[in-house]
MARKOLRO-834194 format. One record per residue (C-alpha): residue number from 1; residue in one letter; x negated, y negated, z. Coordinates in steps of 0.5 Angstrom, whole numbers. Layout:
REM MARKOLRO-834194
SITE   pos   code      xx      yy      zz
SITE   NUM      A       X       Y       Z
...
REM end
This chain:
REM MARKOLRO-834194
SITE   pos   code      xx      yy      zz
SITE     1      X     307    -130    -191
SITE     2      X     303    -129    -185
SITE     3      X     297    -124    -184
SITE     4      X     298    -119    -178
SITE     5      X     294    -114    -174
SITE     6      X     296    -109    -169
SITE     7      X     291    -106    -164
SITE     8      X     293     -99    -161
SITE     9      X     297     -97    -167
SITE    10      X     297     -90    -166
SITE    11      X     301     -90    -160
SITE    12      X     309     -90    -160
SITE    13      X     310     -98    -159
SITE    14      X     304     -99    -164
SITE    15      X     308     -94    -169
SITE    16      X     314     -98    -168
SITE    17      X     310    -105    -169
SITE    18      X     308    -102    -175
SITE    19      X     315    -100    -178
SITE    20      X     318    -107    -176
SITE    21      X     312    -111    -179
SITE    22      X     312    -107    -186
SITE    23      X     319    -108    -187
SITE    24      X     318    -116    -185
SITE    25      X     319    -120    -191
SITE    26      X     315    -126    -188
SITE    27      X     309    -121    -185
SITE    28      X     303    -118    -189
SITE    29      X     301    -112    -184
SITE    30      X     293    -112    -185
SITE    31      X     290    -108    -180
SITE    32      X     292    -102    -175
SITE    33      X     287    -101    -170
SITE    34      X     286     -94    -167
SITE    35      X     279     -92    -163
SITE    36      X     281     -85    -164
SITE    37      X     283     -85    -171
SITE    38      X     279     -89    -175
SITE    39      X     279     -88    -183
SITE    40      X     285     -84    -182
SITE    41      X     292     -86    -185
SITE    42      X     297     -89    -181
SITE    43      X     302     -85    -184
SITE    44      X     299     -78    -181
SITE    45      X     300     -80    -174
SITE    46      X     307     -84    -176
SITE    47      X     310     -79    -181
SITE    48      X     316     -84    -182
SITE    49      X     312     -89    -185
SITE    50      X     310     -84    -191
SITE    51      X     311     -88    -198
SITE    52      X     311     -95    -194
SITE    53      X     304     -96    -194
SITE    54      X     297     -94    -196
SITE    55      X     294     -97    -190
SITE    56      X     289     -93    -185
SITE    57      X     287     -94    -178
SITE    58      X     281     -98    -177
SITE    59      X     276     -99    -171
SITE    60      X     276    -106    -167
SITE    61      X     269    -108    -170
SITE    62      X     273    -108    -177
SITE    63      X     278    -113    -175
SITE    64      X     277    -120    -179
SITE    65      X     282    -126    -178
SITE    66      X     289    -126    -177
SITE    67      X     295    -130    -176
SITE    68      X     298    -126    -170
SITE    69      X     295    -120    -167
SITE    70      X     299    -116    -163
SITE    71      X     296    -112    -157
SITE    72      X     299    -105    -155
SITE    73      X     294    -103    -151
SITE    74      X     295     -99    -144
SITE    75      X     296    -103    -138
SITE    76      X     289    -105    -135
SITE    77      X     286    -105    -142
SITE    78      X     288    -112    -145
SITE    79      X     285    -117    -139
SITE    80      X     279    -113    -141
SITE    81      X     279    -114    -149
SITE    82      X     282    -121    -149
SITE    83      X     276    -125    -149
SITE    84      X     273    -121    -155
SITE    85      X     279    -121    -159
SITE    86      X     282    -128    -158
SITE    87      X     278    -131    -163
SITE    88      X     281    -126    -168
SITE    89      X     288    -129    -169
SITE    90      X     291    -136    -166
SITE    91      X     297    -132    -164
SITE    92      X     297    -126    -159
SITE    93      X     302    -122    -157
SITE    94      X     301    -117    -151
SITE    95      X     306    -111    -150
SITE    96      X     302    -108    -144
SITE    97      X     303    -110    -136
SITE    98      X     297    -115    -136
SITE    99      X     300    -122    -137
SITE   100      X     307    -121    -135
SITE   101      X     306    -123    -128
SITE   102      X     304    -130    -126
SITE   103      X     301    -128    -119
SITE   104      X     295    -124    -119
SITE   105      X     296    -122    -112
SITE   106      X     303    -119    -114
SITE   107      X     300    -116    -120
SITE   108      X     294    -112    -116
SITE   109      X     300    -110    -111
SITE   110      X     304    -107    -116
SITE   111      X     299    -104    -121
SITE   112      X     293    -102    -116
SITE   113      X     287    -106    -119
SITE   114      X     285    -113    -119
SITE   115      X     287    -117    -124
SITE   116      X     280    -119    -128
SITE   117      X     283    -125    -132
SITE   118      X     287    -129    -127
SITE   119      X     286    -135    -130
SITE   120      X     289    -133    -136
SITE   121      X     296    -132    -133
SITE   122      X     299    -138    -134
SITE   123      X     297    -139    -141
SITE   124      X     302    -133    -143
SITE   125      X     310    -134    -144
SITE   126      X     315    -129    -143
SITE   127      X     316    -125    -150
SITE   128      X     324    -125    -147
SITE   129      X     328    -130    -152
SITE   130      X     334    -130    -148
SITE   131      X     330    -133    -142
SITE   132      X     324    -137    -146
SITE   133      X     327    -139    -152
SITE   134      X     324    -146    -152
SITE   135      X     317    -144    -149
SITE   136      X     316    -139    -155
SITE   137      X     317    -144    -160
SITE   138      X     310    -147    -159
SITE   139      X     307    -141    -155
SITE   140      X     300    -138    -158
SITE   141      X     300    -133    -152
SITE   142      X     306    -128    -151
SITE   143      X     307    -123    -146
SITE   144      X     313    -118    -147
SITE   145      X     316    -115    -141
SITE   146      X     317    -108    -140
SITE   147      X     323    -104    -142
SITE   148      X     326    -102    -136
SITE   149      X     325    -109    -133
SITE   150      X     328    -112    -140
SITE   151      X     334    -108    -139
SITE   152      X     335    -110    -131
SITE   153      X     333    -117    -132
SITE   154      X     339    -118    -138
SITE   155      X     344    -114    -134
SITE   156      X     342    -119    -127
SITE   157      X     340    -125    -130
SITE   158      X     347    -128    -131
SITE   159      X     350    -126    -124
SITE   160      X     343    -129    -121
SITE   161      X     343    -135    -125
SITE   162      X     350    -137    -123
SITE   163      X     350    -135    -115
SITE   164      X     355    -130    -116
SITE   165      X     351    -124    -112
SITE   166      X     347    -123    -106
SITE   167      X     339    -123    -107
SITE   168      X     339    -116    -105
SITE   169      X     340    -111    -111
SITE   170      X     338    -104    -113
SITE   171      X     336    -102    -119
SITE   172      X     337     -94    -122
SITE   173      X     333     -94    -128
SITE   174      X     333     -87    -133
SITE   175      X     329     -87    -139
SITE   176      X     327     -82    -145
SITE   177      X     320     -79    -145
SITE   178      X     317     -84    -151
SITE   179      X     317     -88    -145
SITE   180      X     311     -84    -142
SITE   181      X     307     -86    -149
SITE   182      X     304     -81    -154
SITE   183      X     298     -79    -149
SITE   184      X     303     -77    -143
SITE   185      X     300     -71    -139
SITE   186      X     302     -65    -137
SITE   187      X     308     -67    -133
SITE   188      X     311     -69    -140
SITE   189      X     311     -63    -144
SITE   190      X     317     -60    -147
SITE   191      X     317     -54    -142
SITE   192      X     317     -59    -136
SITE   193      X     321     -64    -139
SITE   194      X     326     -60    -142
SITE   195      X     333     -60    -138
SITE   196      X     329     -64    -132
SITE   197      X     332     -71    -129
SITE   198      X     325     -72    -125
SITE   199      X     325     -78    -120
SITE   200      X     318     -80    -122
SITE   201      X     318     -87    -119
SITE   202      X     323     -86    -112
SITE   203      X     320     -93    -109
SITE   204      X     316     -99    -111
SITE   205      X     317     -99    -119
SITE   206      X     312    -104    -122
SITE   207      X     318    -107    -126
SITE   208      X     321    -109    -119
SITE   209      X     316    -115    -119
SITE   210      X     318    -117    -126
SITE   211      X     325    -117    -124
SITE   212      X     324    -121    -118
SITE   213      X     320    -126    -122
SITE   214      X     325    -127    -127
SITE   215      X     332    -127    -123
SITE   216      X     330    -129    -117
SITE   217      X     333    -123    -113
SITE   218      X     330    -118    -109
SITE   219      X     330    -111    -112
SITE   220      X     329    -104    -110
SITE   221      X     328    -100    -116
SITE   222      X     328     -92    -118
SITE   223      X     326     -89    -124
SITE   224      X     328     -83    -127
SITE   225      X     326     -79    -133
SITE   226      X     331     -75    -137
SITE   227      X     331     -71    -143
SITE   228      X     332     -76    -148
SITE   229      X     326     -78    -153
SITE   230      X     329     -86    -153
SITE   231      X     333     -90    -149
SITE   232      X     333     -94    -142
SITE   233      X     339     -95    -138
SITE   234      X     339     -99    -132
SITE   235      X     345     -99    -126
SITE   236      X     344    -105    -122
SITE   237      X     348    -105    -116
SITE   238      X     349    -112    -112
SITE   239      X     354    -115    -107
SITE   240      X     358    -121    -110
SITE   241      X     359    -127    -106
SITE   242      X     365    -129    -102
SITE   243      X     370    -131    -107
SITE   244      X     367    -128    -114
SITE   245      X     372    -124    -118
SITE   246      X     372    -120    -124
SITE   247      X     374    -126    -128
SITE   248      X     368    -130    -126
SITE   249      X     363    -124    -127
SITE   250      X     366    -123    -134
SITE   251      X     366    -131    -136
SITE   252      X     358    -131    -133
SITE   253      X     356    -126    -138
SITE   254      X     360    -129    -144
SITE   255      X     357    -136    -143
SITE   256      X     350    -133    -142
SITE   257      X     350    -128    -148
SITE   258      X     356    -132    -153
SITE   259      X     350    -134    -158
SITE   260      X     345    -129    -157
SITE   261      X     343    -125    -163
SITE   262      X     341    -118    -160
SITE   263      X     345    -118    -153
SITE   264      X     352    -115    -153
SITE   265      X     357    -115    -147
SITE   266      X     360    -108    -147
SITE   267      X     365    -107    -141
SITE   268      X     371    -104    -144
SITE   269      X     377    -101    -140
SITE   270      X     378     -96    -146
SITE   271      X     374     -91    -151
SITE   272      X     369     -87    -151
SITE   273      X     363     -92    -150
SITE   274      X     366     -96    -145
SITE   275      X     359     -99    -142
SITE   276      X     352     -99    -145
SITE   277      X     350     -93    -148
SITE   278      X     343     -92    -150
SITE   279      X     344     -87    -155
SITE   280      X     348     -91    -160
SITE   281      X     342     -96    -160
SITE   282      X     337     -92    -162
SITE   283      X     332     -96    -167
SITE   284      X     336    -102    -166
SITE   285      X     333    -109    -162
SITE   286      X     340    -110    -159
SITE   287      X     341    -109    -151
SITE   288      X     348    -108    -149
SITE   289      X     350    -110    -142
SITE   290      X     356    -109    -138
SITE   291      X     359    -109    -131
SITE   292      X     364    -106    -127
SITE   293      X     367    -109    -121
SITE   294      X     370    -107    -114
SITE   295      X     373    -113    -111
SITE   296      X     376    -110    -105
SITE   297      X     368    -108    -103
SITE   298      X     365    -114    -106
SITE   299      X     361    -110    -111
SITE   300      X     359    -110    -118
SITE   301      X     355    -105    -122
SITE   302      X     351    -108    -128
SITE   303      X     349    -104    -133
SITE   304      X     345    -105    -139
SITE   305      X     342    -100    -145
SITE   306      X     337    -101    -150
SITE   307      X     332     -97    -154
SITE   308      X     325     -97    -150
SITE   309      X     321     -98    -156
SITE   310      X     325    -103    -160
SITE   311      X     328    -108    -155
SITE   312      X     324    -106    -150
SITE   313      X     318    -107    -153
SITE   314      X     316    -108    -161
SITE   315      X     323    -111    -163
SITE   316      X     322    -116    -157
SITE   317      X     315    -118    -160
SITE   318      X     318    -119    -167
SITE   319      X     323    -123    -164
SITE   320      X     319    -127    -160
SITE   321      X     314    -128    -167
SITE   322      X     320    -130    -171
SITE   323      X     322    -135    -166
SITE   324      X     314    -138    -165
SITE   325      X     314    -138    -173
SITE   326      X     321    -142    -174
SITE   327      X     324    -136    -178
SITE   328      X     331    -133    -176
SITE   329      X     331    -129    -170
SITE   330      X     334    -123    -174
SITE   331      X     329    -123    -179
SITE   332      X     326    -115    -180
SITE   333      X     331    -113    -174
SITE   334      X     337    -112    -177
SITE   335      X     338    -105    -176
SITE   336      X     344    -103    -172
SITE   337      X     343     -96    -170
SITE   338      X     346     -90    -172
SITE   339      X     352     -86    -170
SITE   340      X     353     -80    -169
SITE   341      X     346     -79    -167
REM end
């Protein structure tokens, strides 16, 4: 059994990390750091954890030695924290955007600030098991992709890898309010969010860079906040290359995901949930991907859905940890989601 600590444990992603690690048979959750809530019980912030632990939040200065440290700090914070945190654990898993991109100039262009530790960018392996499984087996620095980026990458990767589509794609992403974090501002109060479908990123969303880096496409992305609490759904539109039909598209998805434990191809002709729907994935580590083809127009719509806090964050981190430690990938991640919700 290994000892784990979570930094940023008071947030929504941090809470999901705590939930998953408390239920993991090979992990002892030894510490949860919060700069605001030191000394308070973690179940006072995350009431779903009542009865599972007596752990209290601690300060960063109280950290000891651990086997793995999971960092759920805000964007821009991890690159500042890393030099003083690196000595606390052999394996570091970062869930911020600080080490997802390999080019510091691209990072600055999309995040609006210079990267303060560019020399460390090459040390991190993507926390994306479907893309980097072999590299994760020996990785001590892991950077988990963003939630909408994960969905779009899993939707587009088979088509791009097999050169079935032209490089220019559009990504229309919808996300629930938990994606804004536990300390979101006035725009995310219930009074403002309820009933709204707010386009908060009409152009140049930062996940474009991750999608381009992982898939080799040229994405144009928009993001809309919807009334749901959890969930991400992406609609990716692309032009098929000459001669590509629906059969070729379906075969590409089946080849890429036939053996993946947490990716399911959902593209049915009948039924209520014919294409991926985030509602039925709440709490699970699954990403469902699907497609619809208009052969006469040479168009494909690639759809993906996931829980932004699990497969879009904490679940991907735990799945990557399982691979790193040589454990079964499903360990601690077996919850299938609920229906109806």
